[in-house]
KETOR-455436 format. One record per atom (N, C-alpha, C, CB): x, y, z; residue in three letters. Coordinates in pm, whole numbers, plus 50000, padded with zeros to 5 digits. Glycine has a CB too. Layout:
! KETOR-455436
XYZALA;...
! end
This chain:
! KETOR-455436
286161860020497UNK;284791855720471UNK;284771841020435UNK;284161864020357UNK;283751833720479UNK;283591819820442UNK;283451818620292UNK;282371813620513UNK;284121808620234UNK;284091807320089UNK;282671804920039UNK;285011795920043UNK;282401809919921UNK;281081808419860UNK;280801793819827UNK;280981817019733UNK;279511790519820UNK;279071777019786UNK;278391777319650UNK;278121771219894UNK;278841768519561UNK;278261767619427UNK;277681753819404UNK;279321770919320UNK;276471753519352UNK;275821741119312UNK;275841740419160UNK;274351740219366UNK;276441729819106UNK;276491727918961UNK;275681715518927UNK;277971726618909UNK;274601717118853UNK;273781705618816UNK;274391698818694UNK;272311709918788UNK;274241685618689UNK;274811678118578UNK;276321679618570UNK;274181682518448UNK;276991677818684UNK;278421681218694UNK;279341669218691UNK;278671689018819UNK;278851657618650UNK;279711645818652UNK;280611644818530UNK;278861633418661UNK;280331652918427UNK;281141652218305UNK;280941664818222UNK;280781639618221UNK;281711666218114UNK;281521677018019UNK;281631690918077UNK;280211675617954UNK;280721699718035UNK;280741713718081UNK;280581714418232UNK;279621721718012UNK;279701706218288UNK;279451706718432UNK;280691703318513UNK;278341697318469UNK;281391692718474UNK;282611688818545UNK;283681699518531UNK;283131675418492UNK;283831704918410UNK;284821715518389UNK;284491727818473UNK;284881719418240UNK;283211731218482UNK;282791742718562UNK;283041740318710UNK;281301745818538UNK;282741728318757UNK;282991725018898UNK;284471726818931UNK;282561710518927UNK;285341722518841UNK;286781723618866UNK;287241738218865UNK;287561715618761UNK;286771745918769UNK;287171760018760UNK;286711767718884UNK;286591766618634UNK;285481765318928UNK;284971772119048UNK;285761767919172UNK;283481769119068UNK;286091755219181UNK;286891750519295UNK;288251757319297UNK;287071735319290UNK;288871758519179UNK;290171765019170UNK;290091779819209UNK;290721763819028UNK;288891785419199UNK;288701799519236UNK;288181801219379UNK;287731806219139UNK;288211790319455UNK;287921791319598UNK;286521787619642UNK;288181804719640UNK;285681783319550UNK;284321779319587UNK;284331765319648UNK;283391779619464UNK;283411763019742UNK;283031749619780UNK;281971745219679UNK;282501748819929UNK;282131733319623UNK;281331729619506UNK;280511717019531UNK;282231727619385UNK;279221717919499UNK;278331706419501UNK;278241700919360UNK;276911710219556UNK;278661688519343UNK;278651681819214UNK;277371673519205UNK;279931672819195UNK;276361679119139UNK;275101671919124UNK;275191662019008UNK;273941681819100UNK;274561650419026UNK;274491640518919UNK;273171633018935UNK;275721630718922UNK;272761626318827UNK;271541618318834UNK;271851603418839UNK;270651621318714UNK;272801598718756UNK;273081584318753UNK;274571580918748UNK;272391578318634UNK;275411590818719UNK;276851588018702UNK;277601590118832UNK;277441596918592UNK;277371581318930UNK;277961583019062UNK;279481582319059UNK;277421572519156UNK;280031572718987UNK;281491571218986UNK;282171583218921UNK;281881558418913UNK;281561588418815UNK;282131600218750UNK;282041612418841UNK;281401603018617UNK;280921613918912UNK;280771625219006UNK;281801624219118UNK;279341625619065UNK;282011612119169UNK;283011610119274UNK;284411613719224UNK;282981595719324UNK;284671610919098UNK;285981614319040UNK;286171629319033UNK;286131608118900UNK;285101636619000UNK;285181651218997UNK;285461656619137UNK;283871657318941UNK;284771651119237UNK;284991655419376UNK;286431652519418UNK;284001648319471UNK;286941640919378UNK;288331637519412UNK;289301647619351UNK;288671623319363UNK;289021652119230UNK;289871662119165UNK;289771675619237UNK;289481663719018UNK;288571679019281UNK;288381691419356UNK;289171690919486UNK;286871693719385UNK;289081679819556UNK;289811678119682UNK;291311678619660UNK;289431664919750UNK;291761672219553UNK;293191672219521UNK;293701686219490UNK;293461663119402UNK;292791694719440UNK;293161708519408UNK;293131717519532UNK;292211714019302UNK;292741711819647UNK;292781719319772UNK;291491726119810UNK;293831729419764UNK;290401722819741UNK;289121728819774UNK;288201718119832UNK;288481735319649UNK;286961721819858UNK;285971712619914UNK;284901709619811UNK;285351718320043UNK;284551696919800UNK;283491692919708UNK;282691681419765UNK;284071689119573UNK;281471680119719UNK;280631669019760UNK;279731665319642UNK;279791672619887UNK;279531652319621UNK;278641647519515UNK;277261645119574UNK;279201634519449UNK;276231649919506UNK;274851648219553UNK;273991643319437UNK;274281661619610UNK;273351631819457UNK;272461626519354UNK;271101632919363UNK;272331611319367UNK;270601637719250UNK;269231643019242UNK;268841644019096UNK;269121656819313UNK;267621640119067UNK;267041642418935UNK;266391656118939UNK;265991631018895UNK;266951665518864UNK;266481679518875UNK;265111681718814UNK;267471688718809UNK;264511671518754UNK;263131672818707UNK;262131667818811UNK;262941665118577UNK;262641663218927UNK;261771658019033UNK;261791667519153UNK;262221643719075UNK;260621672519190UNK;260521682719295UNK;261101677819428UNK;259071686919314UNK;260801665519466UNK;261291660319595UNK;262811659219595UNK;260651646619625UNK;263371654719484UNK;264831653619474UNK;265491667219490UNK;265231647419339UNK;264961677219421UNK;265541690619426UNK;265431696419567UNK;264841699819326UNK;264261695119629UNK;264071700419764UNK;265011693819864UNK;262621698419809UNK;265171680719853UNK;266071673519944UNK;267511677719922UNK;265941658319925UNK;267921678919797UNK;269291683019766UNK;269601696719823UNK;269511683019616UNK;268741706419800UNK;268981720019848UNK;268991720420000UNK;267901729619793UNK;268071713120062UNK;268031712620208UNK;269311706520265UNK;266821704420255UNK;269791695820204UNK;271011689220250UNK;272231698320236UNK;271231676220173UNK;272291705720126UNK;273421714820106UNK;273401725920210UNK;273401720819963UNK;272221731620233UNK;272111742520330UNK;272421737620471UNK;270711748820326UNK;272071725020500UNK;272391719420631UNK;273901717120644UNK;271631706320654UNK;274521713020535UNK;275961710020536UNK;276811722520539UNK;276331701620415UNK;276491732220451UNK;277351743920433UNK;276641757320461UNK;277881744020293UNK;275361756620496UNK;274671768520543UNK;274111777820437UNK;275571776020625UNK;274411775120310UNK;274011784820208UNK;274251779020069UNK;274791798220225UNK;273631785119971UNK;273971782919830UNK;274041796819768UNK;272901773619754UNK;275231800819726UNK;275441814119671UNK;275311814419520UNK;276801819319710UNK;275661803319457UNK;275711802519311UNK;275061789619265UNK;277171803419260UNK;274241790719161UNK;273741778719093UNK;274141779618947UNK;272181777319107UNK;274781769118899UNK;275031767718756UNK;274151756218710UNK;276581765018723UNK;273091759518637UNK;272131749218594UNK;272551744318456UNK;270661754818592UNK;273231732918458UNK;273831727518337UNK;273241714018297UNK;275321726118356UNK;272481707618387UNK;272011693918362UNK;271331692818225UNK;271051689618472UNK;271761682918148UNK;271201680818015UNK;269961672118025UNK;272231674417921UNK;268831677617983UNK;267591669917977UNK;267571663017841UNK;266321679117998UNK;267471649817836UNK;267571642617708UNK;266581647517604UNK;267371627817731UNK;266981646317478UNK;266121650417367UNK;266431641917246UNK;266321665617335UNK;265511642317149UNK;265661634617026UNK;266131643716913UNK;264331627616988UNK;267131639116838UNK;267581646316718UNK;266731641316601UNK;269121644216691UNK;265881650116549UNK;264991646116440UNK;264441658516370UNK;263841637316494UNK;263871656616255UNK;263311667716178UNK;261911671316228UNK;263261664316029UNK;261421683116188UNK;260041686716220UNK;259081676716158UNK;259721701016172UNK;259401672016040UNK;258521662615971UNK;258331649816052UNK;259091659215834UNK;259361645816124UNK;259291633116197UNK;259061634616347UNK;260551625516175UNK;259251646616401UNK;259141648116546UNK;257691646216591UNK;259661661916589UNK;257531640116707UNK;256201638516767UNK;256021649016876UNK;256011624116824UNK;254771651116915UNK;254541660517024UNK;255151655417154UNK;253041663017042UNK;255141642517173UNK;255761637017293UNK;257251640517300UNK;255581621817297UNK;257921640417186UNK;259341643817182UNK;259561658817201UNK;259971639317050UNK;258801666917130UNK;258981681417138UNK;258421686917269UNK;258301688217018UNK;257161683717297UNK;256541688717419UNK;257161682917545UNK;255071685717418UNK;257601670417537UNK;258231664317653UNK;259541671017688UNK;258461649717627UNK;260351674017587UNK;261611681117611UNK;261341695017667UNK;262441682117481UNK;260391702117609UNK;260041715517656UNK;259581715217802UNK;258941721517567UNK;258711705817835UNK;258171705117970UNK;259261701618073UNK;257051694917977UNK;260101692018040UNK;261151687818135UNK;262231698518150UNK;261781674618089UNK;262551705118041UNK;263551715818046UNK;263101726918139UNK;263821721517905UNK;261851731118122UNK;261341742118203UNK;261081737918347UNK;260081747718141UNK;260631725718367UNK;260381721118503UNK;261681720818583UNK;259731707118501UNK;262751716018524UNK;264041715518594UNK;264521729518631UNK;265101708518508UNK;264461738818536UNK;264911752518564UNK;264031759018670UNK;264891760918434UNK;262731756718660UNK;261791762418757UNK;262051757018898UNK;260351759418715UNK;262181743818908UNK;262341737519040UNK;263631742019108UNK;262331722319026UNK;264731742019035UNK;266001745519098UNK;266021760219137UNK;267161742419004UNK;265431768819053UNK;265411783119083UNK;264521785919204UNK;264911791118962UNK;263331780019206UNK;262411781819319UNK;263031777319451UNK;261131774219294UNK;263831766719444UNK;264381761019566UNK;265491769419627UNK;264911747219538UNK;266291776019543UNK;267461783219596UNK;267221798119619UNK;268611781719501UNK;266241803819552UNK;266061818419561UNK;265711823319702UNK;264971822619466UNK;264871816319780UNK;264581821619914UNK;265821824119998UNK;263671812119988UNK;266781815019996UNK;268011816920071UNK;268811828720019UNK;268861804420066UNK;268841830319887UNK;269551841619827UNK;268881854819865UNK;269591840119673UNK;267561854719867UNK;266811866519911UNK;267231870620052UNK;265291863719908UNK;267351860720140UNK;267641863620280UNK;269021869820299UNK;267541850820363UNK;269921866820204UNK;271281872220212UNK;271511883920117UNK;272291861320183UNK;270491886920035UNK;270591897719937UNK;271771895519842UNK;270721911220008UNK;271961882819805UNK;273081879519716UNK;272811866219648UNK;274421879019794UNK;273111865519519UNK;273021852819449UNK;273451854219305UNK;271611847419456UNK;273941843019251UNK;274331842419110UNK;273671830019049UNK;275891841919092UNK;272831832018948UNK;272161821218877UNK;272671821218734UNK;270601822918881UNK;273221809918692UNK;273761808718555UNK;273141796318492UNK;275331807918555UNK;272571798018374UNK;271881787218305UNK;272561784518171UNK;270371790618285UNK;272751771818139UNK;273351768218010UNK;272271767617903UNK;274091754718020UNK;272441775817802UNK;271541775917687UNK;272331770717567UNK;270971790417660UNK;271971775117448UNK;272641770717326UNK;272371780817216UNK;272171756517284UNK;273301781817124UNK;273071790417007UNK;271901785816924UNK;274301790716920UNK;271501773116941UNK;270371767716865UNK;269041773716908UNK;270321752716881UNK;269001780817021UNK;267761787417061UNK;267501799716976UNK;267821791417209UNK;268521804416906UNK;268361816216820UNK;268641813116672UNK;269301827316866UNK;269511803416647UNK;269891799916510UNK;269571785216485UNK;271411802816485UNK;268451782416421UNK;268021768516404UNK;269001760316319UNK;266651768116341UNK;269051747216350UNK;269821737816269UNK;269001725116255UNK;271221734916333UNK;269011719616137UNK;268221707716107UNK;268431696816212UNK;268571702315970UNK;267311691416261UNK;267361680416357UNK;267291684716502UNK;268591672716336UNK;267471697716527UNK;267591702516665UNK;266361710116713UNK;268811711216677UNK;265201707216656UNK;263991714716689UNK;263601713116837UNK;262841710316600UNK;263741701216893UNK;263351699217033UNK;264271706917127UNK;263371684217068UNK;265571705717106UNK;266531712817191UNK;266401727917175UNK;267961708417159UNK;266381732617051UNK;266331747017026UNK;265081753617080UNK;266441749816880UNK;263931747017066UNK;262671752517115UNK;262661753217268UNK;261491744117065UNK;263111742417332UNK;263121742117478UNK;264071752617535UNK;263521728117527UNK;265241754117474UNK;266201763917524UNK;265741778217497UNK;267571761517460UNK;264981780417391UNK;264421793817367UNK;263451797517478UNK;263701794317230UNK;262671788017524UNK;261771790417638UNK;262581793317764UNK;260831778317660UNK;263651785717785UNK;264521788217899UNK;265101802317895UNK;265651777817904UNK;265531806617777UNK;266121820017763UNK;265171830717816UNK;266461822717616UNK;263921829917778UNK;262971840217819UNK;262621839017967UNK;261701839317735UNK;262521826918017UNK;262301824618160UNK;263391831618241UNK;262271809518192UNK;264621830018201UNK;265741835818276UNK;265691851118274UNK;267081830918219UNK;265251856818164UNK;265131871518158UNK;264091876518260UNK;264731876118014UNK;262991869418272UNK;261971873418370UNK;262501871818512UNK;260701865118352UNK;263221860918537UNK;263831858918669UNK;264811870218699UNK;264561845118675UNK;265621873618601UNK;266611884418620UNK;265931897518653UNK;267471886018494UNK;264851900618584UNK;264131913218607UNK;263611914218750UNK;262981914618508UNK;263011903418798UNK;262391903918930UNK;263401903219044UNK;261411892618944UNK;264521896419021UNK;265481894419130UNK;266561905219137UNK;266131881119115UNK;266671913319034UNK;267731923419030UNK;267761932519154UNK;267561931918907UNK;266611937219206UNK;266681946019324UNK;267191939119451UNK;265311951619351UNK;267321925919446UNK;267701918319565UNK;269141913119559UNK;266761906619584UNK;269931918919470UNK;271331915019462UNK;271561901419397UNK;271921915019597UNK;270561896519325UNK;270651883319261UNK;270661885319110UNK;269461874119304UNK;271661879719044UNK;271741880618898UNK;271351867218836UNK;273161884718853UNK;270871867818712UNK;270511855818637UNK;270941857818492UNK;268971852718647UNK;271781848918443UNK;272321850218309UNK;272361836918237UNK;273711856318314UNK;272471837618106UNK;272551825818020UNK;273911825217951UNK;271421825917914UNK;274491813517946UNK;275711811217867UNK;275321801817754UNK;276881805217955UNK;275591806017632UNK;275111798717515UNK;276281794417427UNK;274121807217434UNK;276851782817454UNK;277951778217369UNK;277461772917235UNK;278741767417440UNK;278351773617135UNK;278131765917014UNK;278341751217051UNK;279101770516897UNK;278281742416954UNK;278471728116983UNK;279791726017056UNK;278441719816853UNK;279701719317171UNK;280871717617258UNK;281471703717238UNK;280491719817406UNK;282771703217221UNK;283461690617204UNK;283391682217332UNK;284921692917163UNK;283421669117316UNK;283511659717429UNK;282291660517522UNK;284771662417508UNK;281111661517464UNK;279881661917543UNK;278881651817487UNK;279271676217544UNK;277781649917561UNK;276751640417516UNK;276131644517384UNK;275671639017622UNK;276061657717359UNK;275461662317234UNK;276331658417115UNK;275251677617236UNK;277631660517124UNK;278491656817013UNK;278511641616992UNK;279911662017036UNK;278281634117099UNK;278231619517086UNK;277031615017001UNK;278161613117224UNK;276001623616989UNK;274831620316909UNK;275041623616761UNK;273601627616962UNK;276161630216729UNK;276431634316591UNK;277441624916527UNK;276951648816587UNK;277421624416394UNK;278411616216323UNK;279751623416321UNK;277931613216178UNK;280811616116293UNK;282151622116285UNK;282181632916177UNK;283211611316256UNK;281491630616065UNK;281461640615958UNK;280751653316002UNK;280761634915834UNK;279661651816079UNK;278951663516129UNK;279831671616225UNK;277651659316199UNK;280521664816315UNK;281401671616410UNK;282521678916335UNK;282001661616510UNK;283111672216236UNK;284191678316159UNK;283691690716084UNK;284781668216060UNK;282481689816028UNK;281911701115955UNK;281661713016047UNK;280611697015886UNK;281121710316166UNK;280841721116261UNK;282131728116303UNK;280111715616384UNK;283191720416323UNK;284471726616358UNK;285031734716245UNK;285461716016400UNK;284961729216124UNK;285551735916007UNK;284831748915973UNK;285531726715886UNK;283541749816002UNK;282781761815966UNK;282841772616074UNK;281331758215939UNK;283471769616188UNK;283631779816292UNK;284801788916255UNK;283871773216432UNK;284681802016277UNK;285791811116246UNK;287121807016309UNK;285441825216290UNK;287071800416425UNK;288311796016490UNK;288751782116445UNK;288131796116640UNK;287951775916359UNK;288361763416298UNK;288231751116385UNK;289741764516255UNK;287481751916493UNK;287311740416582UNK;286071742516668UNK;288571738416671UNK;285691732116743UNK;284611733216839UNK;285111739616968UNK;284001719416867UNK;284191745517042UNK;284531751117173UNK;284791739617271UNK;283401760417226UNK;285701741717366UNK;286021731617465UNK;285261734217595UNK;287551731317492UNK;284981723717673UNK;284261725617800UNK;284891735817893UNK;284161712517871UNK;286231736017902UNK;286881745417993UNK;286691759817951UNK;288351742318004UNK;286541762117819UNK;286311775817772UNK;284911780617811UNK;286501776517619UNK;283951771817806UNK;282611775317854UNK;282661777618005UNK;281591764017820UNK;283371769018076UNK;283461769918222UNK;284061783218267UNK;284291758418277UNK;285051788118196UNK;285671800818234UNK;284701812418219UNK;286921803418149UNK;283841811818119UNK;282811822118102UNK;281781821318214UNK;282121820717964UNK;281361809118245UNK;280421807118356UNK;281011812518486UNK;280081792118370UNK;282311810218506UNK;282951814318632UNK;282901829318651UNK;284391809518636UNK;283001837018542UNK;282861851618557UNK;281471855218606UNK;283151858718424UNK;280451849218547UNK;279071852318586UNK;278761847318726UNK;278101846218487UNK;279531837618775UNK;279351832518911UNK;280101840819014UNK;279801818118919UNK;280911850218969UNK;281781857719059UNK;281091870119116UNK;283051861718987UNK;281671875419223UNK;281161887919280UNK;281351899519182UNK;281871890919412UNK;282371898619098UNK;282671909519004UNK;281611911418897UNK;284011907018938UNK;280721901718880UNK;279711902618774UNK;278391908518825UNK;279451888818715UNK;278441915418939UNK;277211919819005UNK;276301929118928UNK;277561926219128UNK;276821936018824UNK;275961945018748UNK;275641939318610UNK;276621958818734UNK;275861926218595UNK;275581919318470UNK;274441909518495UNK;276851911918414UNK;273261912618440UNK;272131903518461UNK;271171903918343UNK;271391907018591UNK;270481892818321UNK;269521891918211UNK;270161890318075UNK;268661903918210UNK;271441886418073UNK;272171885717946UNK;272281871517892UNK;273551891717962UNK;272351870817761UNK;272571858517686UNK;273961859817626UNK;271461856017574UNK;274901851917678UNK;276311853717641UNK;276781842017555UNK;277201855017767UNK;276951844217425UNK;277431833417338UNK;278901830417363UNK;277211837117190UNK;279241817617355UNK;280641813317358UNK;280801804417235UNK;281021805517494UNK;281101810717122UNK;281021803216996UNK;282121806416896UNK;279711805716931UNK;283191812816942UNK;284311815216852UNK;284011824516736UNK;284781802316798UNK;282981832816752UNK;282631842216646UNK;281651836916545UNK;283851846516577UNK;281031825416576UNK;280091819316482UNK;278901828416454UNK;279611806016535UNK;278461835516558UNK;277401845516539UNK;277921858816592UNK;276061841316611UNK;277871868816511UNK;278381881916550UNK;277271892216534UNK;279621885916465UNK;276951899416643UNK;275921909616639UNK;276491922416577UNK;275351912416780UNK;
! end
């Protein structure tokens, strides 16, 4: 069978780059989406090629409808299909308290977060419908369920994403398409940790049962299961990757 095609949004660094590499190592042809980090995206593609798989970097702002439509069309023209989407692109947000947050900061993050998820899902689902197969994986955060000071914009937007994905999962389940959320705790070596002080990062690691922050490759390995054929009866789930920080 022709190898599956995976589109990873925001794949030039961090979780996205790690996920692109893990999927490539598992035999996927991988589209490395980026918005502005062309050189970093090209480096990820070079690593994919060096590992013996196929990769291509595609620039698109996932909050822009024309960009998303062009990207999906170009991928389908190049490789004929998109079997997996890992929606990881980080929509910028402000770290601030409720007392100081403005509606532009909170509502803007919420609107852009949902628009990106909506646009990418709308664009790829018709092709998945036609093949009766698809894997949709969205990056969420533990902050959508467990609030932390300063993270109101991110946590609120991701909570909306969580529920959106459940509705998508419900409607697409009869068509062989799954939709799931991966919710890491604070991930080391990412743009989010760069917004925190060294003391904050150290505290977050020390308070985790495993004594450290989660690494991008550990999140990527979880995503890779949900992107696989073996995960076909797993849908509508919110899967924490947090070292036991929250236990049900």
